[in-house]
N, C-alpha and C positions, 0 to 999 in steps of 0.2 A: 933441811927438808925443802925449803923454798927453792934452793938451787937445783935440787933433783927434779922438782916439778917443772921448773923453767927449762932445764935441759931436755926433759921428755917432751915438752911442748915444741921446742925447736926441732927435735928429731922427728916428731910427728908431722910438723909443717914441711920439712924437707922431704919426707916420705910421700906426703900427699902431692907435692909438686912433681916429684920424680914419677909417680904413678900417672899423674895427669899428662905429663909429657909423653910417657910411653903410650898411653891410650890415644893421644892425638897422632903420634907417629904411626901407631898401629892402624888407625883409621885411614890415614893417608895411604899407607902401603896396601891396605885391603882394597881401597878404591882403585889403586893402580892395578892390582891383580884381577879385579873383576872386569876392568875395561878390556874389551877385545882388541887384539892387535889390529893395526890398520889393514884394511883389505887391500889386496893388490889389484883390484879391478880398476881403480882409478889411479893411474900413475902420474905423479907430479912431474911437470917438466921444469927443469931448471932454466932460469932466465939466461939468455945468451948475453955476451958482452955488448952486442949491438942493441939489444932491447933496453929501453929506458926504464930504470928502477927508481926514478924520482917520485916523490909523493904525488905530484900532479899526474904523472902517467899511470901510477898504480890506481889512484882514485878514479881516473877516467876509464880505465880498463875493467874495473871491478863491476861485477854484476850480482854476486851473492855475498851476503853479509850474515855473520853469526854473532849473537850476543852471548858471551860466556856467562853461564849461570853463576851466581855468587850469593853470599848471605847479605850483602849490603843493599842490593836492589833486585826487585822482582824482574827477571829477564823477560818474561812474557809481557808484562806491562810496558817495559821499555821498548820492546819490539812494536807493540801497538802504537805507542807514541811516535816512534820513528816513521811508521807507515802512514800516519795521519798527515805528514808534511808532503806538499805537492812536489817538492824537489826530489824526494825519495823515489816517487813514481816516475818523474820526468827523467831521472838519471838511469832508469831501468834497473834499479836495485830490488832484490827480493831477499827475504829473510829465510835462511835455511837452518834446519835443526842440527845437522851434523857439522861439526867444526872442520872436519877434513875436507868437506865439499866447499867451504867458504873461500872467497877471495880476500875478505877482510874479516877480522875478529875484533869485537869491542870488549875491552876488559875494564872492569870497574873496581876501584879500591876506595877505601874510606879512612879518613882521619878526622876525628871529632865530627864537625858538621860539614866538612869538605868531602865531596864525592869527586874523585879524580878518575878521569877516563883516558883511555888511549885506544886508538884504532890502529891495529897492527896488521901488516901484511904477513900472513903465516908462512909464505914461501921464503921470505928473507928475514923475518923477525924484525923488520924495520918499523918503527913507529911512524905512521903516516900523518896522524892528527892526534893531538892531545890537548887536555885542558881540565878545568875543574868548575864545579858549581857548588853553591852553598845551599843546603836544605836541612829541614828539621826532621824529615821522615822519609821513608822509602818511596812513597807515592809522589810526593813533591820532587824528590830527587829524580825519579824517572821522567817526570814532565820536563824539568829543567834540563836534564841530560839530553833528552831527545831534541830539544830546541837547540842546545849548545853544540851538539855533535853535528847537526845539519848545518848550523851557522859556520862552524870551523871547516867542514867539508866544502861548503860553498866558497869560502875564501880561498882555500887551496886550489880547488878546481878552476877558479877564475884567474888565479895568478899564472904568470908565465914562468917558465923555467929559467930564463936568462936574466930576468929583472928581479933583483932583490928589493925589498921595501926601501932600503936606504938609497940604493941607486935610483930607484924610481922617484923618490922625493928630491934627490939632488938634480936629476934630469928635469923634473918639473920646475924647480927653482931656476935652473939655467934658461929654460924656455921662457919663463916669466921675465927674466932680465932682457932677453932679446926682443920680446914682444912690446916692451915699453918704449924702445927707441924707434 
C-alpha cells in the first residue's frame, strides 16, 4: 500500500510539472500570437560593409534606446534612472516605447542577487555593452543598473577603435621608459 501511494505521488508530481510546462509554453505562444507583425512603414536599412559596426560607432550613432520589460526590474523605473544622468541627455539619447524603433535595446536577466544587463544593437544583435550589478530588490537594482549602464557606455564611447586596453597600457609603459632618459 505504501508503494502505491508513493507511485501515485510521483505520477502526480510529474503530471503537475508537465502541465506547468505546457501552460508556460502556451503563455509564450499566446504572447507571440497577440503581438502584431512589424509594420512595413519603417524599413530597416542593413549596414553596409563600409559602415562601422564596432561598439564605439554603434553607441555614438545611437539616438533611441528601449528598455525591454521583464519581471526582474521595473522598466519604467530604470528608464527614469537612466534619464536622470547628464550624459544620457548630452549624448542625445531618448527612451522609446517601441522596440522596433530603437537603436539600442537594454535586456536584463537575473541570477540570485546578480542583475546582468546587456545593451544590444537590434540591427546586428551584437552586444555593445554588458555587465552586472548586485542588488537585493528591484528598486535598488534599477538604480544600480542605471548608473552602471551609463558608466559602461561612457567607457566604450571614450575608447578608440584602434587601441585596445592592453596595447594602451603597453604603449604608456614604453612612453614612460623613454621619458626617463
